C-alpha positions in Angstrom: -19.2 -10.4 -27.4 -17.7 -8.3 -24.5 -15.6 -10.2 -22.1 -14.4 -9.3 -18.6 -11.8 -11.1 -16.5 -10.9 -10.4 -12.9 -8.1 -11.8 -10.9 -6.8 -11.5 -7.3 -3.1 -11.5 -6.6 -1.6 -12.2 -3.2 1.5 -9.9 -3.0 3.1 -10.2 0.4 0.2 -9.7 2.8 -1.8 -7.7 0.2 -4.6 -9.2 -1.8 -5.0 -7.0 -4.8 -7.9 -7.2 -7.4 -7.8 -6.2 -11.0 -10.3 -6.4 -13.8 -9.7 -6.1 -17.6 -12.3 -5.7 -20.2 -12.1 -6.9 -23.8 -15.0 -5.0 -25.5 -14.5 -6.7 -28.9 -14.3 -10.2 -27.4 -11.1 -10.9 -29.3 -9.0 -12.4 -26.5 -9.3 -16.0 -25.3 -10.3 -16.5 -21.6 -6.7 -17.4 -20.8 -5.3 -14.4 -22.5 -7.8 -12.1 -20.8 -7.0 -13.5 -17.4 -3.2 -13.2 -18.0 -3.7 -9.6 -19.0 -5.6 -8.9 -15.8 -2.9 -10.6 -13.7 -0.1 -8.6 -15.4 -1.9 -5.4 -14.3 -0.9 -6.3 -10.7 2.5 -7.9 -11.0 5.2 -6.2 -9.0 3.4 -3.0 -8.1 3.8 -0.2 -7.5 0.5 0.5 -5.6 -1.0 3.5 -4.0 -2.0 3.4 -0.3 -5.4 5.2 0.1 -6.3 6.4 3.6 -9.9 5.2 4.2 -11.2 8.2 6.1 -9.7 11.1 4.1 -9.6 9.4 0.7 -6.1 10.8 0.3 -2.9 8.9 -0.7 0.2 8.1 1.3 2.9 10.3 -0.1 6.7 10.7 0.4 6.5 14.5 0.2 10.2 15.4 0.7 13.5 13.6 1.4 12.0 11.8 4.4 8.6 13.4 5.2 5.5 11.3 4.8 1.9 12.7 4.6 -1.4 12.0 3.0 -2.2 14.1 0.0 -4.8 14.2 -2.8 -4.1 11.9 -5.6 -1.7 13.4 -8.1 -0.4 10.4 -10.1 3.2 11.0 -9.1 5.7 8.3 -8.1 5.9 9.9 -4.6 2.5 8.3 -4.0 3.5 4.8 -5.3 4.9 2.1 -3.1 6.1 -1.4 -3.6 5.6 -4.1 -0.9 8.1 -7.0 -0.3 7.8 -9.7 2.3 10.7 -9.7 4.8 11.6 -11.2 8.2 9.2 -9.4 10.5 6.7 -8.0 8.1 6.5 -6.3 4.7 9.0 -3.7 3.5 7.2 -0.8 1.9 9.4 1.2 -0.5 8.5 4.5 -2.1 8.9 4.5 -5.9 10.1 8.1 -6.2 12.9 8.0 -3.6 13.6 4.2 -3.2 13.5 4.8 0.5 11.7 2.5 3.0 8.6 3.5 5.1 9.8 3.6 8.7 8.2 4.2 12.1 9.5 5.0 15.6 8.3 4.1 19.1 7.4 7.8 19.4 4.9 7.6 16.6 6.9 9.3 13.9 6.5 8.0 10.3 9.1 8.8 7.7 11.2 7.3 4.9 14.8 6.4 5.2 17.5 4.4 3.4 16.5 0.8 3.5 18.4 -1.1 6.3 16.3 -4.2 6.8 15.5 -3.1 10.4 12.3 -4.0 12.1 11.3 -0.3 12.2 11.1 -0.5 8.4 8.8 -3.6 8.4 5.1 -3.6 8.6 2.5 -6.3 9.3 -0.3 -5.7 6.8 -3.5 -7.3 7.9 -6.4 -7.9 5.6 -9.6 -6.6 7.3 -11.8 -7.6 4.4 -13.2 -5.7 1.5 -9.7 -4.7 0.4 -9.1 -2.7 3.6 -5.9 -3.2 5.6 -4.4 -2.4 8.9 -0.6 -1.6 8.7 1.3 -2.2 11.9 5.0 -1.4 12.5 6.9 -4.6 13.4 9.3 -2.8 15.8 6.9 -0.6 17.8 3.7 -2.5 17.4 1.9 0.7 16.6 -0.5 1.1 13.7 -0.2 3.5 10.7 -2.8 6.3 11.2 -3.6 9.7 9.6 -5.8 12.7 10.0 -7.6 15.3 7.9 -4.7 17.7 8.1 -2.5 15.2 6.1 -0.4 14.1 9.1 0.7 10.4 9.2 1.8 8.8 12.4 1.6 5.6 14.4 -0.4 5.1 17.5 -1.7 2.1 19.5 -3.8 -0.1 17.3 -7.5 0.6 18.1 -9.4 -0.8 15.0 -10.5 2.7 14.2 -11.4 3.9 10.7 -8.4 6.2 10.6 -6.1 3.2 10.8 -7.6 1.6 7.7 -5.9 1.7 4.4 -6.8 0.6 0.9 
């Protein structure tokens, strides 16, 4: 008998779902649930821009943009709770996502500064708002692939999955 187990993991401020199927029905319910949970442990995760369907990517030493999915580590990020928010680290570079009061978004060596911490708010349906702890501005993007921060307005371009 085919079995399916789904779990939800709270990682920092992110609630992440995973489902695992056991078509032959060979695993116990506990084993299947454990396997689904292990699919989420530790990340890395991909941040998907809700409007464009593109992924947040560290495209060069410090440049950040949204690009079509390409399965590279430059599109994978880990999320760790910190003092003022979550630290979001790129898997390819090991650098932290940072923002400035001028709206710039970039990656840089991790310093623990508030400009490298982000309040990730669950908006429901696995959609999140990502707000810079230092500037109070929200992560935003456009169809040209630009990523920046602007005043939080609840708009769809400020929603990430």
